[in-house]
N, C-alpha and C positions, 0 to 999 in steps of 0.2 A: 504494499500499499504506499502511495506516495504522500509525503509529508507537505501538507498544503500551506503551512506556517513557517513564513520566512523567520519569525523568530525561533521556533522549535529546532528549524534546520540551522541556525546561526549557533543556538546553544549546543547543539549536537556536534557541529563542527569546533567549537571553540572547545567542548570538554574533549573531543577526540584529539585535537591538537595538544592540548595541555597534557593529557594523558600520555600521549607519545613522548612529550616534551620530558615528563616525570620519568618516563621508563628510561631515556635517554641519560638524563642525570643521574639516576640510580644506578644503571650500570657503569657510567664513568666513574661514579662516586665507589662502586664496589671495587671496580678495576683498580683505581687509586688505592684504596685501602690495602687490597691483596699486595700491590706492589709494595707499599709502604713497609706492612708487616714483612714481607719477605726480605727487604734491605734490611730492616731493624734487624730481624733474626740471624742473617749473614753477618753483619756488621757486629753482632755482640758474640756471635760463634768464633768469629776471625780474632776478635778479641781477647777470648779466653784460650784459643789455641796459640796465638803467639805469646801471651802471657806464661803459659804451660811449657811452651818450646824454648822460651829464654828462661825459665828457671830448670828445665832438663840440661841446657848447655851449661849453665853455670855450677850444677850441682852433681855430685857423684853418687848421693843415695837416691833410692827410690821414692816415688812420690807416696805421699800419705793420702787417705781419701778427703781427709780435712783440707789438703791442699788443693785438692780439685773441687771441693765445695765452694771453698774462698774463691778462686777464680771465677766461678758460675756466680756467685753472689757480687762480685765485683762489676761484672759486665752486665746480669740480667736482674740484680736486684734481689734474687732468691735463689737460692739452689734447687733444681728442678728434680723432681721423683725421677722422671724417665729421662735421665742424662747418661751419655755413654763415654768413653775415654778408653782409648787403647794405645800402647806404645810398641812400635814395631822396630826392627832390625832394619838395615837397607836392603834385605833380602825380603822384607815383607812378613817376617816371622814375628810372632808376638814375644816378647822381652818378659822372661818368666818372673823376674824379680818385682816388676810393676804391676799397679792394680789394673785389672780389665773390668770390662762389662760384664753384666749377667749374661747377655747375648753378644758373643762376637762379631765385630762389625766386619763385614766383609771388604776385600782389597782387590779390586777389578785389574785386569791387566794394563787397561789404558790409564788408570790411576796411579798404578806401580810406575809406568814408563813416565808419566809426568812428572813424579816424584823424584825419578833418579836423575831428570833434568832441573831440579831445583822448583819445581811449579807446584802450587798450592790447587788442589780440586775442591770444587763443591758438589755434591751429590744429594738428591733426595731418593731415598730409598723405600719401597713398599711392601717388602717382604720380611722386615724384622719383626714388627711388632702388629698391634691392631691399628696403630696409626702411622702415618708416613714419617719418617726419620730425615732431618736433615743433617748431614755430616761434611766435616771439613779434613781433609786430608793435607799435611802440611809437613814439608821436609825438613829436618835440623841438619843446617850446614855449617860445618867447620872446616876452614883451611881449604875451601873450594870442594870439599866432599862431602855427600850424605851420609850423616853417621846414624840417622833415627828418623823414624815417620812418626808422627802424633796425629792420632784421629781423635775428633771429639763430635759428638752427636747429641742431638736433641729432638724428643718428639715432638711433632707439629700438631699435638693434641690442642693446646690453647689457642694456636692461631685458627685452626679449623673451628672451634668451638666460637671464638670472637667473629669471625666471618659468617658464621651460621646464625648466630644471634643478630648480627647486624642485616642479615637477609631478612629475618623474621620481623625486625623492626620495619624495614622497608615495606614488607608486605602487609604490616597492618596500617603503615601511614598512607599507603597508596590508596586505597577505597575512601579514607576519609578526605584526602586530598582532591579527588576526584568528584566526589560529592560537593564538597565546597566550590569547586571550579565550576561543576555545573549549576549550581544554584546562584553563584556569582554570575555566571554567563547569560543565564536566564534572566535574572535582573538588569542586566547591562543591556541585554536585547530588547527587553521590553521598555527600559527607559530610552534606548537609541529610537526605536520604532514607533514610540508614541507620536511624535509629529506625523508620521505616517498615516497612522490611524485618524487623528485630525483632519488629516488632508482628505482621506478616502470619505468621511463622513461629511464635510462641505462639498466634496464632489458630488456626493450622492443627490445633494438637496439643488444643485444647479442643473437646470433642464434646459432643452432647446427653446422654450417659451420665455426663459429669462436667463442670459447668460451674463448678467451684471455682476454675478457673485464672485469672489476671488478666493482663492486658499490664502491661508494666514502664513505669512513667511517668520520662520524662527527667528533669523536675524542673526544667526552665528556664525555665518560665512562659510558654512560647511556645504557638503553635499545635499543634505536636505534641503538646505536654504535654498541653492542653485536650483534643485528641482522645483522646488514651489515656485520661483521666479519664472522658469522655463513654462510651467503649467499656466502660469498666470498669463503669460505672453501668447501662449496657446489659446487661450480662453478669450483673450483680447483679439486675436485674429479672428477666431471662430465668430466672435461676437461681431465684427466688422463685416466679415463676410457675409453672415445670416442677416444683417441689417441691408448689405448689398443685393443679397439676393430677394429679401423682401421688396425693398425698393424698386428692382427690377422686376418682380412680378407685378407690383402694382402698377408701373408704368405701363408694362406691356399690356395688360387688361384695360388700362384707360385707352391706350392708343388703339386696341382692337375694338373697344366698346364704341367709340365715336362712329368709325366706318359702318359698324354693325347696325347702330342706331337709326343714322342717316339711311341705311338701305331698307331696314325694317319700315321706317316710317315713309319711305317713298313708295313702298311695294302696296302697304297698307292704303296709302291715299288713293292709288292708282287702282285699287280692288273695290273701293266704296261706290263707285259707279262706272257705268260705260264710260269708256273713253275712246276717241278717235285714234286711228292708226298713227296719227303723229305724235299725238300725247304719248301713247304707248312705248313709241321708239325713243321718246325723250326720257322717260323715266327708266327704260333697259339700258339706255347710252350711260345715265347717271349711274344706275346700279353697275355697271360695268366699270366704271372707275373706281367705285369703291372697293369692288371686288379685287382691281389690280392693286388698289392701296393696300388692303389686307394682304394679298399674294408678295407685295413687295415687303411688308412688315413681317410676315412671317418667314419669308427667306432671310431676311437680315437677322431674324432671331436664332434661326438655326445656323447660320455662319458663324455667328459669335459664340454660340453654344458649343459646336464644333471647335473653335479656335481655343476654347478656356480649357478643354479637355485634352487637346493636342491631338484631335482628328482633323486638322486642316489638310484637306485634300488638295495636292498639287501636282502638276506634272512638268517638273523644272527642266528646262535644256538651257543651251546656249543661245541668246539672242542679243540682237543688236536693240538697245533700249531706245535709240531714237526713231526706229521704226514705229514702236508702240505710241511713243509720244506723237508721232505725227498722226497716226489714227485717231488718237484723243483729239487732236485740235481739230482734225476735220470734222469729226462729229460733234464736238461742243461748239464750233463756230456757228452752226444752225442756232442752237440753244442761246448763244450771245446777241445774235442777231434779233431774236425774237423779244430779248430782254432790252434791247437797245443798248448793249453794252460791247465795246471793242475788245475781240480778242486778239492780242498779237503773239508773235513769235519772237523770243528774245535768242540768246546764244543756243546754238544747237550743235555739239558734238557727237561724234561717234563714240559711245562706250559700252561695250559689251558686258552683260551679266548674265548669272545663271538664275534662271525664275520662269515661273509659269505666265506666258504673255496675257491669257485671259485674265488672271487676277492683277497682275501689273495695270491692264487696260482698266479694269475696275478701279484699280486704288487711285489712278491718276485723274479719271473721269469723275468720281466722287468730290476728290479735292477741287478741281476746275469747276464742277457744277455747282458745289457750295460756294466758290468764290463770285461766281456769276450770280447766284441768287442774291447774296448780299452785298454786291455792288450797284450803287443808284444807276439811273440811265444816264448815257453819255460816259459813264466811267469806263475803266480799263482794266483790263486782267491781262497779264503777261506769263507766257509759258516758257521756261528756258531748261536746258539740259548741258551739264559740263561736267567735267572730272575734278575732283577735290581729293588729292591724297590718293587713299584706296578707296575712296567711293565714289560712287555714281550719284550726284545731286541733281534733284529736279525741283525748280523753283516755281511756285505758282504765287504770284503776286497781283494785289489788286489795289484798287482806290475805293475800297467799301468802308463799312461801318466801324471797322477795327475792332479791338478787344481789350478788356483790361486784363491786369494780371492775374486777378483771381478767376477770370473766366478762361484764361489760357491754361490754367491748372486743372479744368473742369470738361473741357469740350470734347476730349476723347472719350468721356465716358457715356455708356449707353442712355438715350431719351434726354441728354442734356441740351437745353436750347437756351441762349442767352434772353435776356428780358425784349432786347431790341428784337431778336429774330422771332422770337413767339409772338410779338404783336405786330409783326409784318403781315404783307400779303401772302408770301410764300409760307405754307405750313410743311412739316416735314416730322418723322418719327423721332429724328435726333440720332439716327444710326450711322448716317454716313460716316463721320469721321470717326466712329469707333471700329466700324469695319475697315476703313483704310488703315487704321492704326495696326488693325490685327493683321493684314494682308503684311504689311512693311515689317512687323516683327516676324512673320512666318518667313518671309525672305533674309531674317538676318539684320534687317535694317529698322529705321526709326524715322518719325517725323519731327521735327524742330519749327516751332512758331516765334515769329517775331512779329508783333503787333502793337499798335497805340490806338486807343478810342479817336474815331476821326480821320484816321491817316492810312488807313489800310492796313493789310496784313501779307505777310510773306509766309508761306508754308513750304518747308524745304524736306523733300523726301531724299533720305540717304541709303542707298544699297550698296553692298559689297561690289565693288568692281572687278572685273577679271582682267588680267594684263593681258597684253598681247602675245607674251610668250607662252601662256597656259592656252 
């Protein structure tokens, strides 16, 4: 079964890590204790052996057992019961007149050879008694030759007993330490995750109907504080996006409602009484205009929706942008003539780009049509194409009503119309510039605006230029 609580998992991980740490520390401590005890025993045995060897070298009489006891007390602090002492001649035979151990200490061939070379040997033997015995074999050298061998041994019972007691103590301490670590880990985990619980409780109260609520930031500058700030920033973005969606839906409903209301009213009026063919034709013509308006609006909404989700369908290829600009100019010249506006051609350079000619045609036409609509009669609109570093630049300048700084920041939003544009004769859904901006972004470009109220505007479309070498 999976553990769902993060606090429980943290506690288990914390306890497991501490348990492993305790085991490693205990193992290291036990190793150090064993090494230290072994070194102390060897040091004391070496001292006893050297003292007895020195006495044997300076005296001609045999040792008394009291002499051996005194040597052990000097270096061990007491005379062990299970102690061993043997004196051998250079051939390894026991010296009869010297005291011997109850159990004769063995002398291996390797130890005898080392002794003949004047070397001391430390050994641990396990076949002498119930417990292992540590033995030191030291040669007594006089005038460069070995005259005797001294063997001193000590049972390791006390050492093994001390190590066993130490292991029992560690075994008793370990579960207590693990329980304390687990309890402490649980308290720490709960305390550390308490802000997360508060965040979850607050987040559950925040719904799609009201995204104004925010998570409480602990203010400690730690990971939880950054998490709360990140979630609050995400909620703020969601709130803004939801407000935009609601505003978009309301504007779209309003724009659709107007032509539908007009269409329904005209048809209801036409059906109230018998009409002449001419009157029916007029009603049907007006209805068809409203249907075209609805169709254009729905098409624009679908285009913007696809652009927002990254489903902008294009068939890009290498084209000469000047050809597209000239096609727009020829089509827009008729619109300008109807409006009494002069459409002029400015600089026209050959600039290759990678793009979809149909969408680029619509992009430029939307901007030119927008400039013509809001340029007074006898005004002028100029269409130019030139190279600007790595960009292909298309300028659409007009002598129209112009835009304020605030309006320039809003005009590319769907359904946005300036007050002057909304009160004018020319009505639109406010999608033209949004669609133009989406097309430019889909081609890796952008639209820049430079305008002043009453002094006209310049819309500059910048698209990535393709070098002649490519």
